[in-house]
C-alpha positions in Angstrom: -53.8 35.0 2.5 -52.0 33.6 -0.6 -48.7 35.0 0.5 -49.0 33.0 3.8 -50.0 29.8 2.0 -47.1 30.2 -0.4 -44.7 30.7 2.5 -46.0 27.5 4.2 -45.7 25.5 1.0 -42.1 26.5 0.3 -40.0 25.6 3.3 -36.6 25.5 1.6 -33.7 23.3 2.5 -33.9 23.9 6.3 -37.7 23.9 6.3 -38.3 20.2 6.8 -36.7 18.2 9.6 -36.8 15.0 7.6 -35.2 16.6 4.6 -32.4 17.6 6.9 -32.1 14.1 8.3 -32.1 12.7 4.8 -29.3 15.1 3.7 -27.1 14.2 6.7 -27.7 10.5 6.0 -26.4 10.9 2.4 -23.5 13.1 3.5 -22.5 10.3 5.9 -22.8 7.6 3.2 -20.7 9.7 0.8 -18.0 10.3 3.5 -18.0 6.6 4.4 -17.6 5.7 0.7 -14.7 8.2 0.3 -12.9 6.7 3.4 -13.4 3.2 2.0 -12.2 4.3 -1.4 -9.0 5.9 -0.1 -8.3 2.8 2.1 -8.7 0.6 -1.0 -6.4 2.7 -3.1 -3.8 2.8 -0.4 -4.0 -0.9 0.0 -3.7 -1.5 -3.7 -0.4 0.5 -3.8 0.8 -1.1 -0.6 0.4 -4.6 -1.9 3.6 -5.7 -3.6 2.3 -9.1 -4.5 -0.3 -7.7 -6.9 1.0 -6.9 -10.4 0.6 -3.5 -12.0 -2.0 -4.7 -14.4 -4.3 -6.0 -11.7 -3.9 -2.7 -9.9 -4.9 -0.9 -13.1 -7.9 -3.1 -13.5 -9.0 -2.4 -9.9 -8.6 1.3 -10.4 -10.5 1.2 -13.7 -13.4 -0.5 -12.1 -13.3 1.8 -9.0 -13.7 4.7 -11.4 -16.5 3.4 -13.6 -18.3 1.1 -11.1 -17.4 2.6 -7.8 -19.8 1.1 -5.2 -19.9 -2.4 -6.6 -16.2 -2.6 -7.1 -15.5 -1.3 -3.5 -17.8 -3.9 -2.1 -16.3 -6.7 -4.1 -12.8 -5.5 -3.1 -13.7 -5.4 0.6 -15.2 -8.9 0.4 -12.4 -10.5 -1.7 -9.3 -8.8 -0.3 -10.6 -7.2 2.9 -8.9 -9.7 5.2 -5.4 -8.9 3.8 -5.9 -5.1 4.1 -5.4 -5.2 7.9 -2.3 -7.5 7.5 -0.7 -5.2 4.9 -1.4 -2.1 6.9 0.1 -3.7 10.1 3.1 -4.8 8.1 3.7 -1.3 6.7 3.3 0.2 10.1 5.8 -2.3 11.5 8.4 -1.6 8.7 8.0 2.1 9.3 8.5 1.7 13.1 11.6 -0.4 12.5 13.1 2.1 10.1 12.3 4.9 12.5 13.9 3.0 15.5 17.0 2.3 13.5 17.3 6.0 12.5 16.8 7.1 16.1 19.5 4.7 17.3 22.0 6.0 14.7 21.3 9.6 15.6 21.3 9.0 19.4 24.5 7.0 19.4 26.5 9.7 17.7 30.2 9.3 17.0 32.6 7.9 19.5 35.2 10.1 21.0 37.9 8.4 18.9 36.0 9.2 15.7 35.4 12.8 16.7 39.1 13.3 17.5 40.1 11.7 14.2 37.7 14.1 12.3 39.2 17.0 14.2 42.7 15.9 13.4 41.8 15.6 9.7 40.4 19.2 9.8 43.6 20.3 11.5 45.7 18.6 8.9 43.7 20.1 6.1 44.2 23.5 7.6 40.5 24.1 8.1 40.9 24.7 11.9 43.7 26.0 14.1 45.6 24.1 16.7 43.6 25.9 19.5 40.3 24.8 17.8 41.6 21.3 17.5 42.5 21.2 21.2 39.0 22.5 22.1 37.3 19.8 20.0 39.6 17.2 21.5 38.7 18.3 25.0 35.0 18.3 24.2 35.2 14.8 22.8 37.0 13.5 25.8 34.6 15.2 28.3 
């Protein structure tokens, strides 16, 4: 009888439904805090108007007083986080579009023929290869 009573008393981690719910709640809170922390750190380094000293102060307080500092940061600077994130995304998109345009445009036929002529003059390619490159550029 004592063995059965002992088994009922010790239910382990998965033994109680409410212990499981409580564990998942804390896991969610911890994950949400990590997401907020990484967003704050990313925003700190994305903000070019904030001096390095202020960034160091925020990081110091995030390390030693994490929850309170994260809440204060979100209250004090939370509105600008979305603006800075949107501005960074806009700059990235503009740079990507400019790169795609330069790659897609390629060189004009005149530039390709001039490069081929330079290679021919340098002796890198033969006259037949030059004619093939010229025909390809004009096609």
